N, C-alpha and C positions, 0 to 999 in steps of 0.2 A: 426579713423573711424572703423566701424564694418565690419567684413567679416566672412564667414563660421559660421553663427549663428547656434547653436544647437537648440535653441528655442527663440522665441520672441513674446510678446503679441501684438495684434493689437487692437486698440481702438474699442470697441463695446458697445452696449447699453444692458448690462445685468441688470436684475431686482435688483435694490438696496433695502436694507432694509429701513424701514421708521422710522421716529422719529418726534414727534411733541410736546414734552413737553418742553416749553421754560423755565421752572423753573430750569432745570438741566443744568449746564454749561458743555459744552462738552470739553472745553480746560481750563487748569488751568490758573488762572489769571497771567498775565505777563505784567509788566509795559513797557517792551521794545517792545512788540508786535506791538503796534501802532494801533490796531484795536479792535473792540468790540468782546467779546466772545458770544454775543447773537446769537442764532441759528434761522434760518428761520423757522417760526412756522405756515406756512399756507399749509402744504402738508402732505398727507399720506405717503410720501416717504422721506427718508433722502436725503438731498442735496448732490450732488457729484460735486465737483469743480475740474477743471483741469487747469494746467498751462503749456503752450506750450513753448518748447525751444529745441534747438538742444543739444545733449548730448556732454559734453566736453570730452577731451581726458583722463582726470583723474577722480578721485572720489571726488574731492573737491566740496562740495556743495556751497561754496561761489561764484562759477562762474555761478550759475544758476540765471539768471535774466529773468523773464517772459516777453514775448512780448505781451501777453494779457491773460486775465482770462475768461474762458467760464464756465457758470453755467448751470447745469441741473435742471430746476425749476419744481415745482409741477404741476400736471394737475388739480389743484383745484382752486387756487387763485393766480393770477399773479400780484396782487397789492402790496403785502408785499415785503419787501426788505431783501435780504440775505447779511449779512456782513461776508466776508471771512477772516479768520485769516491770518495774515501776514506770508510770507515765512520765516521770521526771528523767528517765534514762535518756542520755543524749541521742542514742541511735533511734529510739522511738520518736523523740521530738523531731528529729530531722526527717524521718519518713513521713510524719504527719504534715510537716511544712512543705515537703516536696509534693505531696498529694494535693494540698490546697493550692499550691502554685500551679500545678498541672491543670487543675479544674478551672482556675482563673484564666490561664493561657488559652484554653479552648472555649472560653465563655460559656461555661456550663449553665450558669444561672444569672439572674439579675436580682440584686438586693433591693427589696421594696418593703413598704409598710404593709402589714397583714390587714386585709379588709375584713370587716366584721362578719360578713356572710360567708367567708371562705374557711374551709377546714384545713388544718395543717398537719402534715406528717412529721414525725421525728426522724432522727438519723442516728447512726452509730459508727464507730470506728471498728474495723476488722484488721487485725495484725497477722501477717503471715511471714514465715521464714522459708524461703525457697532454697533448696539444696541441690548439689550435684549427686550423681549416683554413688560416689564414694563417700558421701556424708559431709563434704565440705560445704560451707555456706556460699551460695551463689549471690544472693542479695536479700535485703530486708524490704518489707513492703507494708504500707498502711493504706487501707482503702476506706473512703467515706461512703457509706451506703444509706439509701433511704429505707425506712420501715414500710415497705410496700404492703405488708400484711394488714395495714390499717385502711387500705383502700376498699371501696365497695364497687362491685361490678355494676356497670351501667351508669355510675355516678362519677367516679374518678378515672375509670378506665374501661375499655371494651375488649382489649386483648393484651396478652403478654408474649414476649419472645426473648429468648436468650441465644446468644451467638455461640453455640456449642456444636462442634463437628462430631459426627458419629465415629466410634472407634473403628468401625468397618471402613470408613472413609480414610482414617489415619493409616490403617494397614494397606489399603488400596494405593494411597500415595507413596508409601514406602516401597511397595512392589515396583511401581512405575519408575521411581528414582533408581532402584537397584538395577532394573533392566537397562536403563539409559545412562547409568553411571553418572548421575548428576550429584552435585553437592547439596547438602541440607544445612540450612541456617535457621537459627531460632532468635526470636525477638520477644520482648515482654512489654505490654502496654502498661504504663504507669497508672493511668486512670482508664479502666478497661473498656468503657463503652463509647462509641463514636457519637458525633452529633446527629440529631434527627429533627425534622420539623414536626411540630405539634399542630393538629387541626383544632384543638380546643385548649382553653386556658386551664392549666392545672398548676399546683404548687410543687408537686413532686411526681415524677412519672417513671414507670418501669422502663428499662432499656429496650430499645429496638434492636433486633439482631442485625448483624452485618454479614451480608453474603458477598464475597469477592469472587467474581467469575474469572476463569482463566484469561490471562492477558497475553494475547498473541501479538507480537511485534514483527516488524519486518526482519528482525534478526533471529527470532525464535519464540520460545514460550516461557512465561513466568507463572508459577502456581503459588497460591497462598492458602493456607489452612488455618482457621481461627478456632480456638477453644477458649472462650471467655476472654482472658487477657494474655494467653500464650499463642504465639504465631509461629508457624513453620513456613518458610519461603524456600522455593527451589525452582529450577528451570534450566534450560540449555542456553539461555541468554544471560551470560554472566554480568554484562553491563546493565541489562534490564533489571536483574535482581538488585544490584547496588542502587539503581535509580529508584526502585520501589522502596527500599529501606530508607533512603534519604527523604523520599516524599512522605512516608509515614512519620518520620522523625520531625519533619517540618510542621505537620498538621497536628500530631499528637505527641505527648510526652512518652518517648520510647526508650528502651534499653536494649542495645544489641548484645545478645549473649554469645554470638559467634556460631561455630559449627555445632550442629545438633548432636547431642549424645544422650539426653535425658529429657523426657516429655511426659508430664502427668504421672510420674512414678514409673514410667516405662523406659527401659534401656534400649538404645539403638546403637549397635556397634558395627562399624563399617569394616569390610574386608574385601579381598580380591574376588571372593565368591558372591558377594552381595551384602545384605544387611541382616544382622542377627537381632531379632526382636524378642526381648525377654524381660522377666521380672525377678532376676536372681536375688537382688538385695531385698526386695519386698518379701520373697519367699523365705529367705534366710532369717530376716527379722521376725516374721510371723511365727516360724517354727520355734525360734529361740524363746519367744514370749509365752508359748504354750507350755514350756517346761516339760515336754514329753521326752523323758530321758530313760525310758524302759529298755532301750536297745533293740526293740522289735523292728523288723523290716518286712515290707510286703512288696510284691511285684505288680499288683494291680490295685486301683483305688477302691474297688468293690469285690466282694466275694462273687464267684461265678453264679449267674442265674439268681441272684438275690432279689427278693421281693419284700419290701417293707410296707407295713400297714400301720394305721394310727393306734392299734391295740397291741403291738409287739412290745414285749418286755414289761418292766415295772415303771410306774410314773416317776418322774423327776421334777423337782421344784425349781431348779436354777435355770430358768428360761433365758436369762440375760447372758450368761456365759455361752450357751448354745448359739444364741443369735449373733453374738460377737464373732464366734469362730466361723459360722457359716457366712456371715457378711464379709469377712476377710477373704474367705475362699472364693466367693462370688467374683470379687475384683481380680483374683489371681487367674480366673478363667479367661481374662483378656488376652493372655499369651499362652494359655495351657488348655488346648482342646482335649487333652487326654483325661482331664478331670471334670469336664463340663457335664457329662451325664450324671456322674456321681454327685456333684454339687446340686444339680437339678433335683435329684431324688431327696437329699437331706433337707433342702430348703422348703419342702412341702410340710414339714412338721414343726414349724416355728411356734405354733400355738398349743400343741399337744405333745410335749416332749416326753419320750420314754427312754429307758436305758439302752435299748437296741439302737435307737437313732443316734444317741450320743456315742456309742461304741463305733458306729459306722463313720461318724465324723472323725474320730480318733484314727481310724484306719486310713482315711483320706490324708490326714496330716502325716502319718507315717510314710505313706507313698510319696508325698511332696518332699519330705525330709530326705528320702532316698534319691529323688530326681530334682534336686535344687537347681541344677544348671541347665535344665531343659528350656528350650525356646524355639521360636519359629525362624527358619532361614528363608529370606526372600532372595531368591537366586537372581544373579545378574545375567545368567545364561538361560533366558526364557523368552517366550513370546507373549504379548498382551492379549491372550485369547481366553475368554471365560468358558468354564464348564462346571456343571453342578451334579451332585448326587443326592437323591432323595429316598427316605425310608420312613416307615411307620411301624411301630410295635403295637399290633391290634389288641385292644383290651388289656394292655399290659399292666395297668394300675389295678391291683387286687381290691382296693377299697371302693372304687366307683366304676371300674372297668372302662375308664377313658383310655384312649390310645396316646402314644407318645410320638411326636414328630421330630425327626432329626434330618439335617441336611448339611452338606458342605458345598462351598463355592470356591473354586480355584481361579486365579488369574495366572495363566501359564502354569508353572509348577508350584506356585505359592498359594497357600491357604489364606483366605481373607475373611471368610464368614462361616460360622458354625453354631447355630442355635440348637438347643435341646429343650423342648417344651411340651407340656401336656395339652392335648386338643380340648377345645372348650366344651364339647358335648360327646357322649359315647357314640361310637360308630356301630352300625348294625352288621357290618361285614368287614372283612379284610380289605376288600376292594374300596369301600367307602373311606376307610382310614388311610389307605394309600393315596387315594385321590385328594383328600384334604391336605396331605403332606405335599403332594405335587402342586397344589394351589399356593401354599405358603412359599414353597421353593421358587415358583414362578414369580411371585410378587417381589421377593428379594433379588432375583435375577434381573428383573426389569429395572429395579432401582439402581443396580450397579451398572447396567448397560447405559442408562441415562447419565450416570455420574461419569463414566468413561467418555461418553460423547462430549460432555461439557469440558472434560479435560483434554479434548482434542484427540481422543483415541477411540473412534467409533468401531463397533464390531462389524466386520464386513459381511458376516453370514449369520445364520441362526445359531443359537447357543445350544450345545448338546446338554440334555438333561437326562442323566442315567437313573433308571428305576428298575427294580426287580419284580414289580407287580404287573404281570402281563394283563390281567383283567382290567386294572385301572387304565393301562395304556390303550386297551381296545376301545374304551369309551370314546376316545377322541376320533376314532376312525369308523365307528359303526353306530348308525342312528338307531338300530334296533334296540340297543341297550337303554334308550332314553326313558322308557316307562319304568325301568328298574332304578333309575337314578334321580327321581324328582327331588329327593331329600338333599341332594348335593347339586342341584341344578345350576346354582350361581357359579360354583367352582367349575362345572362342566362347560358352561358358556365362556367363562374367563379363560380357561386353558385352551379350549378349542379355537377361540379367537386368535390367540398368540401363536398357536401351531399353524393356523391358516395363514397368518401374516408372516410366517417364517421367522418369527423372533425366537421361537423355541423349537427344538427338535428332540422328541422323546426317543431314547435309546434304551433297549433292554440290556440288563447286565446281570450276570450270574452271581450266585452267593459268594464265591471266592473273591470277586472284585468289587463288591459293594462296600465302599468305605463308610457310608453313613450308618452302618450297623454300630459303630462306636458310640453313636449318640442316642441309641434307642435300647441298648441291652448291656448287661454285664457279661464279660467274657472270661474264658480261661486264659492263663498267662500267655500261652503260645499264640493263640488267636489275637489277643490284645497286642502283643508285640508286632505281629504281622501287619495289623491295621495301622499302628503308629508309624511303621517304617515307610508307609506310603504318603504320609502327611507332611513331610519335610520338617518334622519335629526333631531337632538335634540337641546335643548336649555340648555346651561350651566348656572350655577348660577353666577350672577354678583359678582365681587370681593367685599369683605366687606370693608367698609370705616373705 
């Protein structure tokens, strides 16, 4: 049994890379495997299969006999069948042996007899196939994880933490790399979580997160970004980058992937102009699996000024299909701000689906089909200065009259953050709605300022925050308005403090220049194209056949 674990992974739903090309065999042919090598081909995500079993006392893989197999299937099409290679397959056997060897090398556990008064968690194997953006196999992976869901709060654990970088931080790093023309490298941790000291005795423990601060050397800077077991390393100190990679390889079982081109299903293409950040393959695979071949084309994801309610259209029963489509669209918004507002709208009807809602999802898919090659350009010719745009659509939701908050944050000329979300409670005035939006924008702005400072790029002056709501802006400069704003007093004090500290500088902006409108309203095609042209959303050339 295990005791005094220095680290152990807990099963979680991290974002798997996707792969959908059935023509490429992922496992070498093996007559003894007893199963087909055919890969599930109905998903924008690669399948992840897991085999549950308690860990034996030794490292002999022959003792692993699965009690069942659970499959993580695509959110696109549940009708196709996934054939999982047998446990006796040589590739799977080797990946399991490599994982056990890596855990042994890092002294993850001690093998001891289980005491009578101690509870024991099980474990399971999780198998993954990591691919390149062109569909070719990068490597195979097997992870041994603890069944953390059997733990009880206050008895087996007090807190949990996963080493997952925000996608905004990923985009922020790519912008900095583009500006300074650094090289990007990718590494993969064979056993994902580092060692950590335990304050109490447990037999299996959730992983502790790893935060790696910027490493400034006498020669320059080295930056590391970690997302579970995927690592991006960059910096202007080439020798320092190599030293860090070697140091990680000595302490952990690592795989050096080389120059970064593909990360979490996101494509990163380097050029003289900077980095193109897109999800071309994801979008192409998603559209092809929807089998939407009616030939219709639309120029905007939503009809102009559309307002959906829970009672529109006739009821539909296939909630699963709708949720799968919307779930896939949500991940596509990682690099597609042009569909963020539309996806935000349709995601509100997961539990009460009607024909109008489904028709709106199909319209978004038609728009994606027309704009497959859209992505964000992180320009190399820019300065690392933050600026933000904030807007609110007052009482825009016809069902409960809650307002919608939308904002953009730019680092130089590159867009790095763009939420569209419904405010938690209805606002009694346009001023109140706008001020709540300013509060949310300020919070995100502060987070990015702190991140940039940690990366060695402090903002030398206050950050401009553009807003078209003059009354909301006047609250920060006129105490007479205090009695009218008690219902948003916390936001008032929060924003006033940072304006007084010169962290934020509120700037009025007219209708024509307010970019955040794209996240709070549906627009006519001409206005929609005008807003997109200011966001550095570009179309890459399709690959040559």
